[in-house]
C-alpha positions as CSV (number, residue, x, y, z in Angstrom):
1,M,0.0,0.0,0.0
2,K,1.4,3.4,-0.9
3,R,2.4,5.5,2.1
4,S,0.3,8.5,0.7
5,V,-2.8,6.3,0.9
6,I,-2.1,5.2,4.4
7,S,-1.5,8.8,5.5
8,E,-4.7,10.0,3.8
9,R,-6.7,7.2,5.5
10,N,-5.2,8.4,8.9
11,T,-6.0,12.1,8.4
12,S,-9.4,12.1,10.0
13,I,-8.7,9.6,12.8
14,T,-8.6,11.1,16.3
15,I,-8.2,9.1,19.5
16,P,-8.6,11.6,22.5
17,G,-8.7,9.8,25.8
18,E,-6.6,6.9,24.6
19,R,-3.2,6.1,26.0
20,V,-0.1,4.6,24.3
21,V,3.2,3.5,25.8
22,V,6.2,3.7,23.4
23,A,9.2,1.8,24.6
24,G,12.3,3.3,22.9
25,G,10.3,6.5,22.4
26,T,13.1,9.0,23.1
27,Q,14.5,9.1,19.5
28,G,14.2,7.8,16.0
29,I,11.3,5.5,15.1
30,G,9.9,5.5,18.6
31,E,9.9,9.3,18.8
32,G,8.1,9.4,15.4
33,I,5.4,7.0,16.6
34,A,4.9,8.9,19.9
35,C,4.4,12.1,18.0
36,R,1.9,10.6,15.6
37,F,-0.3,9.3,18.4
38,A,0.0,12.7,20.1
39,Q,-1.2,14.4,16.9
40,A,-4.3,12.2,17.1
41,G,-5.0,13.4,20.7
42,A,-3.6,10.4,22.6
43,E,-1.9,10.5,25.9
44,V,1.7,9.3,25.4
45,W,4.1,7.6,27.8
46,I,7.7,7.1,26.5
47,V,10.2,4.7,28.0
48,G,13.9,5.1,27.6
49,R,17.3,5.7,29.2
50,N,18.2,9.2,28.2
51,E,16.4,11.8,30.3
52,S,17.7,14.7,28.3
53,K,16.3,13.3,25.0
54,A,13.1,12.4,26.8
55,N,12.6,15.9,28.0
56,A,13.0,17.2,24.5
57,V,10.4,14.7,23.2
58,L,8.0,15.5,26.0
59,A,8.3,19.2,25.1
60,R,7.5,18.3,21.5
61,L,4.5,16.1,22.5
62,K,3.2,18.9,24.6
63,E,3.4,21.4,21.8
64,I,1.7,19.0,19.4
65,S,-1.1,18.5,21.8
66,K,-1.5,22.2,22.3
67,E,-1.6,22.8,18.6
68,N,-4.1,20.1,17.6
69,K,-6.7,21.1,20.1
70,I,-8.3,17.6,20.2
71,G,-10.2,17.5,23.5
72,A,-8.4,18.4,26.7
73,A,-4.6,18.5,26.4
74,P,-3.4,15.1,27.8
75,E,-0.5,14.8,30.2
76,H,2.5,13.0,28.5
77,H,5.0,11.1,30.7
78,F,8.5,9.7,30.7
79,I,9.5,6.4,32.4
80,K,13.3,6.2,32.8
81,A,14.7,2.7,32.5
82,D,17.6,0.7,31.1
83,L,15.7,-2.0,29.2
84,S,18.9,-4.1,28.7
85,L,18.2,-5.3,32.3
86,L,15.3,-7.6,32.7
87,A,14.9,-6.5,36.3
88,E,14.3,-3.0,34.9
89,A,11.8,-4.2,32.3
90,T,9.9,-6.0,35.1
91,R,9.9,-2.8,37.2
92,V,8.7,-0.8,34.2
93,A,5.8,-3.2,33.6
94,Q,4.8,-3.0,37.3
95,D,5.1,0.8,37.2
96,I,2.9,1.0,34.1
97,R,0.3,-1.4,35.7
98,T,0.2,0.8,38.9
99,R,0.1,4.1,37.2
100,S,-2.5,3.2,34.6
101,G,-4.9,1.8,37.2
102,P,-8.2,0.2,36.1
103,R,-8.2,2.2,33.0
104,G,-5.0,0.6,31.7
105,I,-3.4,1.5,28.5
106,D,-4.7,1.1,25.0
107,Y,-1.5,0.4,23.1
108,L,2.0,-0.8,23.8
109,V,4.5,-0.1,21.0
110,M,8.0,-1.5,21.4
111,C,10.9,0.0,19.4
112,Q,13.7,-0.4,21.9
113,G,17.1,-1.7,20.8
114,G,18.5,-1.6,17.3
115,P,20.6,-3.7,14.9
116,P,23.3,-6.0,16.4
117,N,26.9,-4.8,16.0
118,G,28.7,-8.1,15.9
119,T,30.0,-7.9,19.5
120,Y,29.0,-10.1,22.5
121,V,28.8,-8.2,25.7
122,L,27.1,-9.4,28.8
123,T,24.9,-7.3,31.1
124,S,25.2,-7.3,34.9
125,E,22.5,-10.0,34.7
126,G,24.7,-12.2,32.6
127,I,22.7,-11.9,29.4
128,E,24.0,-10.7,26.1
129,Q,23.3,-7.0,25.9
130,H,21.8,-6.8,22.4
131,F,19.5,-9.8,22.9
132,A,18.4,-8.5,26.3
133,V,17.1,-5.1,25.1
134,Q,16.1,-6.0,21.5
135,V,14.2,-9.2,22.3
136,L,14.0,-10.2,26.0
137,S,12.7,-6.8,27.2
138,R,10.0,-6.9,24.6
139,F,9.0,-10.4,25.8
140,V,8.9,-9.2,29.4
141,L,6.9,-6.1,28.7
142,G,4.4,-7.9,26.4
143,Y,4.0,-10.8,28.7
144,K,3.6,-8.8,31.9
145,L,1.3,-6.1,30.5
146,A,-0.9,-8.1,28.0
147,V,-0.7,-11.8,28.9
148,D,0.1,-12.5,32.5
149,S,-3.0,-12.2,34.8
150,D,-5.3,-9.2,34.1
151,P,-4.1,-7.5,30.9
152,V,-3.2,-3.8,31.3
153,V,-3.2,-3.4,27.5
154,K,-6.7,-3.1,26.2
155,R,-6.3,-2.9,22.4
156,G,-3.0,-3.7,20.8
157,V,0.7,-4.6,21.3
158,M,3.2,-3.9,18.5
159,S,6.8,-4.8,18.1
160,V,8.8,-2.9,15.4
161,M,11.7,-5.0,14.2
162,G,11.2,-7.3,11.2
163,P,9.2,-10.4,10.8
164,G,10.1,-13.5,8.8
165,V,13.8,-12.7,8.4
166,T,15.8,-15.7,7.3
167,F,19.3,-14.4,6.6
168,S,20.9,-17.4,8.2
169,T,20.0,-20.7,10.1
170,V,19.2,-20.3,13.8
171,D,20.5,-22.8,16.3
172,Y,17.5,-23.3,18.6
173,D,19.7,-25.1,21.2
174,D,21.8,-21.9,21.4
175,I,19.3,-19.0,21.4
176,D,21.6,-16.9,23.5
177,M,24.5,-17.7,21.1
178,E,26.8,-18.6,23.9
179,K,28.2,-21.5,22.0
180,A,28.5,-19.4,18.8
181,N,30.4,-16.8,20.8
182,K,33.0,-19.3,21.9
183,K,33.8,-19.9,18.3
184,G,34.0,-16.2,17.6
185,A,31.5,-13.3,18.0
186,P,28.2,-14.2,16.4
187,G,27.6,-12.7,12.9
188,I,25.3,-9.8,12.5
189,L,23.0,-11.7,10.0
190,S,22.8,-14.6,12.4
191,S,21.7,-12.3,15.3
192,V,19.1,-10.5,13.1
193,S,17.6,-13.9,12.1
194,R,17.5,-15.1,15.7
195,D,15.9,-11.8,16.9
196,S,13.3,-12.0,14.2
197,V,12.2,-15.6,14.7
198,V,12.0,-15.2,18.5
199,I,9.8,-12.1,18.2
200,D,7.7,-13.8,15.6
201,M,7.2,-16.7,17.9
202,F,6.1,-14.9,21.0
203,T,3.9,-12.5,19.0
204,E,2.0,-15.5,17.7
205,E,1.9,-17.1,21.2
206,F,0.8,-13.9,22.9
207,A,-2.0,-13.6,20.4
208,R,-3.1,-17.1,21.1
209,R,-3.1,-16.6,24.8
210,T,-4.8,-13.2,24.9
211,P,-7.2,-13.1,21.9
212,S,-8.9,-9.9,23.2
213,V,-5.7,-8.0,22.4
214,M,-4.2,-7.5,19.0
215,F,-0.5,-8.5,18.7
216,T,1.6,-7.5,15.7
217,H,5.2,-7.6,14.5
218,V,6.0,-5.0,11.9
219,S,9.0,-4.2,9.8
220,P,10.2,-0.5,9.7
221,G,12.1,-0.9,6.4
222,A,14.7,1.8,5.8
223,V,14.1,4.8,8.1
224,K,16.3,7.9,8.4
225,T,17.5,7.7,12.0
226,N,20.9,8.0,13.7
227,V,21.3,4.2,13.8
228,A,24.6,4.4,11.9
229,S,26.0,6.6,14.7
230,N,24.3,5.3,17.7
231,S,24.8,1.5,17.6
232,S,28.6,1.0,17.4
233,L,28.2,-0.8,14.1
234,P,31.2,-2.0,12.2
235,W,32.7,0.9,10.2
236,Y,31.9,-0.6,6.8
237,L,28.2,-1.1,7.7
238,S,28.0,2.3,9.3
239,A,29.5,3.9,6.2
240,V,26.9,2.1,3.9
241,L,24.0,3.2,6.1
242,K,25.2,6.8,6.2
243,V,25.0,6.8,2.4
244,V,21.9,4.7,1.8
245,L,19.5,5.9,4.5
246,P,19.4,9.6,3.4
247,I,18.7,8.5,-0.1
248,M,16.3,5.5,0.3
249,G,15.0,5.9,3.8
250,Q,11.7,7.4,4.9
251,T,11.5,9.8,7.8
252,P,10.4,8.5,11.2
253,A,7.3,10.7,10.8
254,S,6.4,9.2,7.5
255,Y,6.9,5.6,8.8
256,A,4.9,6.3,11.9
257,E,1.7,6.4,9.8
258,V,2.0,2.6,9.4
259,P,1.9,1.7,13.1
260,F,-0.8,4.3,13.7
261,Y,-2.8,2.8,10.8
262,L,-2.5,-0.8,12.0
263,L,-3.2,0.0,15.7
264,A,-5.6,3.0,15.8
265,N,-7.3,3.3,12.4
266,P,-10.5,1.2,12.3
267,V,-9.7,0.0,8.8
268,G,-6.2,-1.0,9.7
269,R,-7.4,-2.7,12.9
270,A,-10.0,-4.7,11.0
271,A,-7.2,-6.1,8.8
272,T,-4.9,-6.7,11.7
273,S,-7.4,-8.6,13.8
274,S,-6.4,-11.9,12.0
275,V,-2.9,-11.2,10.9
276,C,0.2,-10.7,13.1
277,F,2.9,-9.8,10.6
278,W,3.3,-6.8,8.3
279,N,6.0,-5.1,6.2
280,E,6.8,-1.4,6.2
281,N,4.0,-0.6,3.7
282,A,1.3,-2.3,5.8
283,V,1.2,-5.3,3.5
284,E,0.7,-8.7,5.1
285,T,3.8,-10.8,5.3
286,A,4.7,-14.1,7.0
287,A,6.5,-15.3,10.1
288,N,9.7,-17.4,9.9
289,P,8.7,-20.7,8.4
290,A,10.6,-22.5,11.1
291,L,7.7,-21.8,13.4
292,Q,5.7,-24.4,11.6
293,D,7.7,-26.8,13.8
294,E,5.9,-27.1,17.2
295,G,9.2,-28.3,18.7
296,I,11.0,-25.1,17.8
297,K,8.1,-22.9,19.1
298,T,8.2,-24.8,22.4
299,A,12.0,-24.5,22.7
300,I,11.8,-20.7,22.2
301,W,8.9,-20.2,24.6
302,E,10.5,-22.3,27.3
303,H,13.8,-20.5,26.9
304,M,12.2,-17.0,27.2
305,M,10.1,-18.0,30.2
306,E,13.1,-19.4,31.9
307,K,15.1,-16.2,31.4
308,M,12.3,-14.1,32.8
309,K,11.7,-16.3,35.8
310,T,15.4,-16.6,36.6
311,V,15.8,-12.8,36.7
312,A,12.5,-12.4,38.6
313,A,13.7,-14.8,41.3
314,N,16.8,-12.6,41.9
315,I,15.0,-9.2,42.2
């Protein structure tokens, strides 16, 4: 679907009184999505590490709400957290549950993390840093807020990363890539494929467990962000992105029309009610074909649950 068509369909949609939480909302794609929801009158909560960047985004959200004059101006909020730590992700989930009260939140959009950079660095919890923030924190937030006990999320949960990626074969006996690291740092393509299939898997499983909430995994495609500078990528990949993204990438504001369409636009929501996976143009795509194997799905689910429970036991 052309982006201009999506944008046009979104033009008249307003959602005053609705509440969205955007993890990774202090910059880039997450900031773009946060602003798009604010433009439609929503109350926006952003989660991130950098308080200075968050304050700048909050000021922008406040100005947007003041200008659009859709109902009473909502209060936007920042929740500071290092989502590379599962204890922090667990705390954030509880904080959101407490703050939101019986009303809950309407949408949870997860953009935290970024592309792997080919290194293997452990967090203080003993988990590889990239996997912890890019994948595990999404699992924890999604599970705690939309699956476990009484769901806080009332309408939709979206993970922005990239469904159905099959750049390389994934070793499901080494999801953390500990064995691979002993042979040398895991390759970037291997990490991307692993991230994608794991998010595909728990998106499907969350949808099965909580059918009242819509769960989606969406690709951003090429977006003009500071990813080439922010993620310590190898010099050659950073150099390529610095050339390619300004030419071929869309702006975060332009891309934000897609998540908004799929979550908040009634037409997009109607299509999304039965499909979990979408590309950057809001066209249906497919999960990793490996998930047709129930054994693989079970192995991934049990691994993720074990990681979450192990950290929870030490909090």
